[in-house]
ZADO-1210 file (C-alpha; in nm, 4 decimals, padded with zeros to 6 digits):
<atoms>
<atom x="07.2603" y="01.5177" z="16.2077" code="MET" pos="1"/>
<atom x="07.3841" y="01.4202" z="16.5268" code="SER" pos="2"/>
<atom x="07.4183" y="01.6295" z="16.8470" code="ASN" pos="3"/>
<atom x="07.7768" y="01.6847" z="16.7587" code="HIS" pos="4"/>
<atom x="07.7121" y="01.8358" z="16.4196" code="ALA" pos="5"/>
<atom x="07.7731" y="02.2069" z="16.5541" code="GLY" pos="6"/>
<atom x="08.1168" y="02.1180" z="16.6930" code="PHE" pos="7"/>
<atom x="08.2043" y="01.9311" z="16.3759" code="ILE" pos="8"/>
<atom x="08.1085" y="02.2351" z="16.1642" code="LEU" pos="9"/>
<atom x="08.2792" y="02.4621" z="16.3727" code="ALA" pos="10"/>
<atom x="08.6000" y="02.2523" z="16.3605" code="ALA" pos="11"/>
<atom x="08.5849" y="02.2436" z="15.9912" code="TYR" pos="12"/>
<atom x="08.5282" y="02.6194" z="15.9718" code="GLY" pos="13"/>
<atom x="08.8182" y="02.6870" z="16.2126" code="VAL" pos="14"/>
<atom x="09.0474" y="02.4679" z="15.9951" code="SER" pos="15"/>
<atom x="08.9282" y="02.6174" z="15.6706" code="PHE" pos="16"/>
<atom x="09.0113" y="02.9763" z="15.8037" code="ILE" pos="17"/>
<atom x="09.3378" y="02.8736" z="15.9402" code="ALA" pos="18"/>
<atom x="09.4478" y="02.7014" z="15.5956" code="LEU" pos="19"/>
<atom x="09.3280" y="03.0060" z="15.4198" code="ALA" pos="20"/>
<atom x="09.5252" y="03.2547" z="15.6341" code="ILE" pos="21"/>
<atom x="09.8347" y="03.0265" z="15.5871" code="LEU" pos="22"/>
<atom x="09.8051" y="03.0073" z="15.2138" code="ILE" pos="23"/>
<atom x="09.7479" y="03.3945" z="15.2190" code="GLY" pos="24"/>
<atom x="10.0695" y="03.4355" z="15.4159" code="TRP" pos="25"/>
<atom x="10.2726" y="03.2318" z="15.1910" code="ILE" pos="26"/>
<atom x="10.1663" y="03.4375" z="14.8798" code="PHE" pos="27"/>
<atom x="10.2483" y="03.7633" z="15.0809" code="VAL" pos="28"/>
<atom x="10.5737" y="03.6264" z="15.1816" code="ASP" pos="29"/>
<atom x="10.6564" y="03.5103" z="14.8376" code="GLN" pos="30"/>
<atom x="10.5854" y="03.8509" z="14.7112" code="ARG" pos="31"/>
<atom x="10.8073" y="04.0146" z="14.9749" code="THR" pos="32"/>
<atom x="11.0938" y="03.7674" z="14.9035" code="GLN" pos="33"/>
<atom x="11.0828" y="03.8492" z="14.5424" code="ARG" pos="34"/>
<atom x="11.0971" y="04.2204" z="14.5930" code="GLN" pos="35"/>
<atom x="11.3770" y="04.1930" z="14.8180" code="ALA" pos="36"/>
<atom x="11.5758" y="03.9695" z="14.5781" code="LEU" pos="37"/>
<atom x="11.4991" y="04.2136" z="14.2943" code="GLN" pos="38"/>
<atom x="11.6380" y="04.4962" z="14.5171" code="GLU" pos="39"/>
<atom x="11.9569" y="04.2956" z="14.5678" code="LEU" pos="40"/>
<atom x="11.9980" y="04.2254" z="14.2153" code="GLU" pos="41"/>
<atom x="11.9405" y="04.6043" z="14.1281" code="LEU" pos="42"/>
<atom x="12.2252" y="04.7002" z="14.3697" code="ARG" pos="43"/>
<atom x="12.4602" y="04.4402" z="14.2013" code="GLY" pos="44"/>
<atom x="12.4584" y="04.1677" z="14.4514" code="VAL" pos="45"/>
<atom x="12.4385" y="03.8294" z="14.2600" code="ARG" pos="46"/>
<atom x="12.3735" y="03.4818" z="14.3653" code="ARG" pos="47"/>
<atom x="12.6790" y="03.2627" z="14.4504" code="ARG" pos="48"/>
<atom x="12.5323" y="02.9846" z="14.2393" code="SER" pos="49"/>
<atom x="12.5436" y="03.1983" z="13.9288" code="GLU" pos="50"/>
<atom x="12.9015" y="03.2726" z="13.9702" code="ALA" pos="51"/>
<atom x="13.0130" y="02.9152" z="13.8833" code="LYS" pos="52"/>
<atom x="12.9500" y="02.8837" z="13.5131" code="THR" pos="53"/>
<atom x="13.2293" y="02.6359" z="13.4297" code="ASP" pos="54"/>
<atom x="13.0622" y="02.3501" z="13.6198" code="GLY" pos="55"/>
<atom x="13.3475" y="02.3265" z="13.8783" code="ALA" pos="56"/>
<atom x="13.2720" y="02.2609" z="14.2496" code="SER" pos="57"/>
</atoms>
């Protein structure tokens, strides 16, 4: 390996950790958004897109 192997491995490691954190954040946010949507639906708030059932704009 070359003299820069430590730097290259560290860069890959930091990139891997950053990507893992971002992917984890996406899954946590998805769960939070689904729970918020479920709470709204339980309170009777519906999506506007569901109100148009006849296909008219």
